[in-house]
C-alpha positions as CSV (number, residue, x, y, z in Angstrom):
1,K,-87.2,18.3,71.7
2,Q,-85.4,15.7,70.8
3,P,-87.0,12.0,71.4
4,Y,-85.0,9.9,74.2
5,S,-84.7,7.1,70.6
6,N,-85.4,7.5,66.9
7,Y,-85.5,3.2,67.3
8,S,-88.5,1.4,67.2
9,F,-89.4,-2.6,66.2
10,N,-90.7,-3.5,62.9
11,F,-93.3,-6.2,63.4
12,D,-94.6,-8.5,60.7
13,Q,-97.8,-10.0,60.9
14,G,-97.7,-12.6,57.8
15,A,-94.2,-13.6,60.1
16,S,-95.8,-14.2,63.9
17,D,-93.1,-11.8,65.1
18,Y,-93.5,-10.8,69.0
19,F,-91.6,-10.9,72.1
20,N,-92.1,-13.2,74.8
21,C,-92.0,-11.2,78.0
22,S,-93.0,-14.3,80.2
23,N,-95.3,-13.8,83.1
24,V,-95.1,-10.1,83.7
25,S,-96.4,-10.4,87.7
26,V,-97.2,-7.1,88.7
27,L,-100.6,-7.4,86.1
28,Q,-101.0,-10.6,88.2
29,N,-104.5,-9.8,90.2
30,A,-103.6,-6.0,89.7
31,S,-106.1,-3.4,91.1
32,V,-104.0,-0.2,89.9
33,I,-101.7,-0.6,86.6
34,T,-100.8,2.5,83.9
35,W,-100.2,1.1,80.3
36,N,-97.6,3.3,78.3
37,L,-96.5,2.8,74.4
38,W,-96.2,4.2,70.9
39,V,-97.7,2.8,68.8
40,N,-97.4,3.1,64.4
41,F,-100.2,1.1,62.5
42,H,-99.1,0.0,59.0
43,T,-102.8,-1.6,58.7
44,Q,-106.2,-1.0,60.1
45,D,-107.5,-4.5,60.4
46,F,-106.7,-7.3,63.4
47,N,-103.6,-6.3,65.1
48,I,-103.1,-7.0,68.3
49,I,-100.3,-4.6,70.1
50,F,-100.1,-6.3,73.5
51,G,-101.6,-9.8,75.4
52,K,-101.3,-11.7,78.1
53,A,-102.6,-15.3,78.0
54,L,-103.1,-17.2,74.7
55,N,-106.4,-18.6,76.1
56,T,-110.2,-17.9,76.6
57,T,-110.2,-17.9,80.3
58,D,-108.3,-15.2,81.7
59,V,-107.5,-12.7,79.0
60,I,-105.8,-9.4,78.7
61,Q,-105.4,-7.2,75.2
62,F,-105.6,-4.0,73.3
63,Y,-106.0,-5.1,69.6
64,T,-107.8,-3.2,66.6
65,W,-110.5,-5.8,64.6
66,S,-112.0,-5.2,61.5
67,A,-113.2,-2.1,60.1
68,G,-110.5,-0.2,62.3
69,K,-112.1,-0.3,65.4
70,G,-109.9,-0.8,68.9
71,Y,-110.7,-2.9,71.3
72,F,-109.4,-3.5,75.4
73,W,-110.2,-6.7,76.2
74,L,-110.5,-8.4,79.9
75,K,-112.0,-11.5,81.1
76,T,-111.6,-13.2,83.9
77,A,-112.4,-16.8,85.1
78,G,-114.4,-16.4,81.9
79,S,-116.1,-13.7,82.3
80,P,-115.3,-10.7,79.4
81,V,-115.6,-7.2,79.2
82,T,-114.7,-5.3,76.2
83,A,-113.7,-1.7,76.1
84,V,-114.6,-0.4,72.0
85,I,-112.8,2.6,70.7
86,D,-114.6,3.3,67.1
87,P,-113.0,4.4,65.2
88,L,-109.4,4.5,66.0
89,V,-107.8,3.3,62.7
90,P,-107.4,5.1,60.5
91,G,-110.3,7.2,62.4
92,T,-109.0,8.8,65.3
93,V,-105.1,7.2,64.4
94,P,-104.0,8.0,60.6
95,L,-101.7,4.8,59.1
96,N,-98.2,5.0,59.3
97,E,-97.7,7.9,62.2
98,W,-97.0,7.3,65.7
99,A,-98.8,7.9,68.3
100,M,-98.9,7.0,72.3
101,F,-101.8,5.1,74.3
102,T,-101.9,5.5,77.8
103,I,-104.2,2.4,79.4
104,V,-104.8,3.7,82.9
105,F,-106.8,0.3,84.8
106,D,-107.9,1.6,88.6
107,G,-110.5,-1.1,90.4
108,S,-110.9,1.3,93.4
109,Q,-113.1,3.5,90.9
110,S,-116.9,2.9,90.3
111,G,-118.0,1.7,87.0
112,N,-116.6,2.4,83.6
113,D,-114.0,4.9,84.8
114,R,-112.2,1.7,86.3
115,L,-110.8,1.4,82.3
116,K,-109.5,4.7,80.4
117,I,-107.6,5.3,77.0
118,Y,-105.9,8.2,76.5
119,L,-104.4,9.2,73.2
120,N,-101.1,11.6,73.1
121,G,-101.3,12.9,76.4
122,G,-105.1,14.3,75.8
123,A,-107.5,14.7,78.9
124,T,-110.6,12.5,77.3
125,N,-110.8,9.4,77.5
126,I,-111.1,7.4,73.9
127,I,-113.2,4.8,74.8
128,T,-116.8,5.1,73.0
129,S,-118.4,2.4,74.5
130,Y,-118.3,-0.5,77.3
131,S,-119.8,-4.0,77.0
132,S,-120.1,-4.2,80.8
133,T,-118.8,-3.0,83.8
134,P,-114.7,-3.5,84.2
135,P,-113.8,-5.7,87.1
136,A,-112.4,-4.4,90.2
137,T,-108.8,-6.1,89.7
138,L,-107.0,-7.6,86.2
139,P,-107.3,-11.2,86.0
140,N,-105.2,-13.7,88.3
141,T,-103.1,-15.1,86.1
142,T,-99.4,-16.1,85.4
143,D,-99.5,-16.5,81.8
144,D,-96.8,-14.9,79.9
145,F,-97.3,-11.1,78.9
146,F,-96.4,-11.0,74.5
147,I,-95.5,-7.3,72.7
148,G,-96.8,-8.0,69.4
149,R,-99.1,-11.2,70.0
150,G,-102.1,-12.2,71.9
151,Y,-104.9,-14.3,71.9
152,N,-105.5,-15.6,67.8
153,G,-102.8,-13.0,66.1
154,Y,-100.2,-10.9,65.8
155,F,-99.3,-7.0,65.0
156,N,-98.7,-5.3,62.0
157,G,-96.6,-2.0,62.2
158,Q,-94.1,-0.3,65.1
159,I,-94.2,-0.1,68.8
160,S,-92.1,1.5,70.9
161,N,-91.0,2.7,74.6
162,F,-93.5,0.6,76.3
163,A,-93.7,0.9,80.0
164,I,-95.5,-0.1,82.4
165,W,-96.6,1.6,86.5
166,D,-98.3,0.1,89.2
167,S,-99.6,3.3,89.7
168,V,-102.2,6.1,88.2
169,L,-100.9,8.6,86.1
170,T,-102.4,12.3,86.2
171,N,-103.4,14.4,83.5
172,D,-99.8,16.2,84.3
173,D,-98.3,13.2,83.5
174,R,-99.7,12.1,80.5
175,I,-98.8,15.4,78.8
176,N,-95.2,15.2,79.7
177,L,-94.9,11.4,78.9
178,Y,-95.9,13.1,75.5
179,N,-93.6,15.7,75.8
180,N,-94.7,17.1,71.9
181,G,-94.6,13.8,70.2
182,A,-90.6,13.4,71.4
183,P,-90.5,10.2,73.6
184,Q,-88.1,10.8,77.1
185,D,-85.8,8.7,78.8
186,L,-88.1,7.3,82.0
187,N,-85.3,6.9,84.5
188,N,-85.9,10.5,84.6
189,F,-89.9,10.2,85.0
190,R,-91.7,11.8,87.9
191,I,-92.6,8.2,89.0
192,E,-89.9,5.4,87.8
193,P,-91.6,2.6,85.5
194,V,-91.9,-1.1,87.2
195,N,-91.9,-2.4,83.5
196,W,-90.1,-0.5,80.5
197,W,-89.1,-2.2,77.2
198,P,-87.4,0.9,75.2
199,L,-87.9,-1.2,71.8
200,D,-84.6,0.6,71.1
201,E,-81.1,0.3,69.7
202,S,-79.5,0.3,72.9
203,S,-81.6,-2.4,75.2
204,S,-82.1,-4.7,72.1
205,Y,-79.6,-7.1,70.9
206,Y,-79.5,-9.4,68.2
207,G,-78.3,-13.1,69.2
208,G,-78.0,-14.5,65.8
209,T,-81.2,-15.9,65.4
210,D,-83.8,-13.8,67.0
211,W,-83.3,-10.3,68.9
212,I,-83.9,-9.8,72.2
213,T,-85.5,-6.6,74.1
214,R,-84.3,-5.8,77.4
215,D,-87.2,-4.8,80.6
216,V,-84.7,-2.1,81.9
217,K,-86.0,-1.9,85.0
218,S,-87.6,-4.8,86.1
219,G,-84.9,-7.8,83.6
220,Q,-88.8,-9.2,82.1
221,D,-86.7,-9.5,78.8
222,G,-88.6,-9.7,76.0
223,D,-87.7,-13.0,73.7
224,G,-88.2,-12.8,70.1
225,A,-89.6,-15.0,68.1
226,N,-89.9,-15.4,64.3
227,T,-87.6,-11.5,64.9
228,G,-84.6,-13.1,62.2
229,N,-84.3,-10.2,60.7
230,V,-81.4,-7.8,61.5
231,D,-83.6,-5.1,60.2
232,D,-86.5,-5.8,62.4
233,L,-84.9,-2.9,64.3
234,V,-85.6,0.6,62.1
């Protein structure tokens, strides 16, 4: 199958480039959320794929740290929980190759079942440990949501086809999203996402100083910062 688009954004950690999507309100105090995105890691060290908030009180953040471990960090009113994927890069996901992550948060579940991460449409949660029990709701924060940035860091690599649902996607949904490795048009998906940044050539434009990447569902467009190179879209 042909992918919906062959384009993605190339983030340069050294240049500190990212997109600020302002407050994505569906995440605020949410009890059910699914994130789905395609990622191509260029390094195995500190990489923040996405994050909400730049403080240490209320945080949502997906990132890698030393030795290529993956982390999903939730912090509500100063109380943290960290889900660890060990190994992630390059142990589970090779460098310079595309991978699809589906992150499911469901506060109606009990214990660690509230937060699961799936790779490439698989049926198995790839989280290997939890520092404590995930909360029943996400942090109630109006802080901005970032692609390619979070608390104290940025991303080095490529990101494409980033979507958020206010529902739990099933195993069949994840398989269909992976689509044998070919990202698809989510306008035709069984459940349309609440937010969708294709991060491609048809939904992004260069304003002469920085790129703007459109949220084609809710208008939460991402304003680029330090994205001054026209070849950031690759």
